[in-house]
N, C-alpha and C positions, 0 to 999 in steps of 0.2 A: 959327567958324560953319561948318556943313555944310548946303549947300542941295541938295535933291533937286528938280529942276525938270522937271516934266511928263515923267517917264520912262516909256517903254514897253520891255518886255523880252520878246522872243519867241524861243523855241527851235524850230527846225525839224529834224526827224529823218525823212528819207525823205518820206513824204506826210503825216506827222503834224506839226501846228503847235500849239504850246502857248504861250498868252499868260500870262505870269507877272505882269507889271505892265502896266497900260493907263492912261497919263496920271497916274501917281502923283506927288504932290508933298508936300514937307515941308521945314521949316526947323528945324534942330537947333541949339540953343544949346550951344556947346562947353564952357560952364561947368556944364552939367547932365548927369546920367547917365540913360540911357533903357533901359527894358525893351522888348524887341521880341517880341510875341506873335502867334500865328496858328496855324491848323491845320497838320498835317503836309502838306508839299508846297505850301504857300501861297507860298513864295518868301523865307522869312526868311534863309536862308543865302545865297541869290542877292543879296539886298539888301546883306548885309555885304560881299560881294565887289564889288558896284557902288560902295559907299562907299569901300572900300579901294583901288579902282582896278585890281584884279586881273581884273575883268570889265568890259565896257562895255555901256551900254544900247543897245537897237536904235534908239531915238529919245530925245531929251531929253538932259539932262546932270546930272552931279553935280559940284559945286564945293566946295572946302575951303580954309579959310585957317588950318588947324591941321594939325599933323603927326599923321596917322592910321596906326595899325598895320594889318597884314594880320590876318585872323581868327586869334586866338591858337591855337597848336597846329596851324595849317594846314600841311600838308606837301605839298600838290599842286604847289607851286612849286619844290620841290627837284629838282635834277638828279641822276638816279639813278646816272649814270656818275661823278659827282664824289664825292669823299670828304665826310664830314661837315665836316671842317676847311675844305675848299675851298668848300663851300656857305656856311659862316659868313663866310669872307673875301669872297665875292661879295656877300652881303647887306650886310655892313658897309660895303663900298665904295659900294654903291648909295645907302645912307642917310647917307653921310659920317661914319660912326662910326669911332672909333679901332680899327683892326683887331686889334692885340695885346690890348687890353683886352676886346674883344668875344670873342675866342677864349678868353681866360682865364676870363671869366664863364661861357661855355657849357660849357667843360671842367668847371668846378666844379659847376655846377648840374645838367647832364644826366647826369654820371657815366657816360659811355660808354667811358672808358678807351681801350684800343687801337683800339676800333671807330671812334673819331673819324677814323682814317686809313684806313678801308676804304670802298669805294663804298656810297652810301646804298641802292642797289638790293638790297644784301644784308641790310639792317636788317629786323628784325621791325617790326610796326606800333607796338608799344610804344616801341621805340628811336627810330623816326621821330618819334613824338609828343614824346618827351623832348627830342630835338634841336630840334623845332619850338617847344616852349615855351621852351627855353633861348634861342633866337634872338629870340623875341618879347620876353622879359624883358631881354635884353642891351642893347636899344636903347630909349632914353627916347622915349615918344610922349606927345602931349598928349591923345590919345583912343585908347583901346584897344577893339578889336572882339573880342567874346567869344562864341563859338559852343559852348555846352555845355562850357566849359573845365573843367579840374580833374577830368576823367573818366578820364584816362589814368594808368597807373603804379600802384605799390604804395602802401600807406598812408603810408609815410615820404615818398615823393615828393609825394603829394597834399598832405600837411601843409606841406612846404616851399613848394610852389607857392601854396597858399592864403595862407600868411603873406606871401610876397613880393607876391602879388596885392593884399592888403590895404594894404601899404605904398605900392604904386604908386597905389592908389585915392585916397590922401590928396592927391596932386598932379595927377591926371589924371582925365578923364571917361571914361565907359564907355558902350558900346552892347552890351547883353547879350541873346542869344537863349538861353532856357532854358525847359524844361517844368516846372522846379521853381519854383513860385510863391513860396515863402519866399526863394529866391535873388533873385528880381526885387524883392521888397519890401525885402530887406536892402541891396541895392546901388544901387537906382534911385530917382529922385525924380520922373520922368515916364515916360510909357508911349506906345508906338505899336503899333497892331494892323494886321496885313495882313488886309484884308477885301475880298473881291471885286475883287482886282487893284489896290486902292487902299491908301493909308496913312491910318489914322484916328488923330489925335493926342489925347492926354489929359494935362492938367496934373497930375492926381492918378493915382498908380499904381493905387489900388484901383478907380477908375472904369474904367481900361483893362482890368483883370483881370475886372471884372464884365461888361463889353461882350464880352470874349473868350469867357467862359463861356457867355453867352447865344447867341453866334453859333454855338457848337458844339452847342447843344441841338436 
């Protein structure tokens, strides 16, 4: 179960104060998969980071009793001065994964070759994405956070990632942010919509989609 308990998230930049969430709450059943909808800038990616624990709410708290991934393909947590291999080792140790097996998996999946041993700051955005997806898939999570995943790489890489993603879906739940409604319908059985700094929950995906469309009108 993932419990979002009365969270408020405020970003302050200079004199500008932006309230993303204001007392938002939700309880997510870890056996279900959720589509996360909302207009651009509403805070969908912020919510994924809060659930992952890579960001913290200004007030309130998020609790989890399942192993939750970071947003798939997310590269913001990589250390640019460390090599790809060193980043893999660091992440594997944090999550208690077998280091050798994790390295072997990412080497095979990301296909970065000799670039695995050069600093990540020298990578192109595509290379960073491949490394990020590889590390996400290398560790087994009970709940995967997906923020417009499968959008990086060439057709062959996308096909491999999509196939592996489908396999993981068989034994793990998902929380997906996507502007592609068919993707939400394909992978999710419930829906939540970010609306006016709150979370509105729907037992049926189509009800959430309809609410979302009306809120944009």
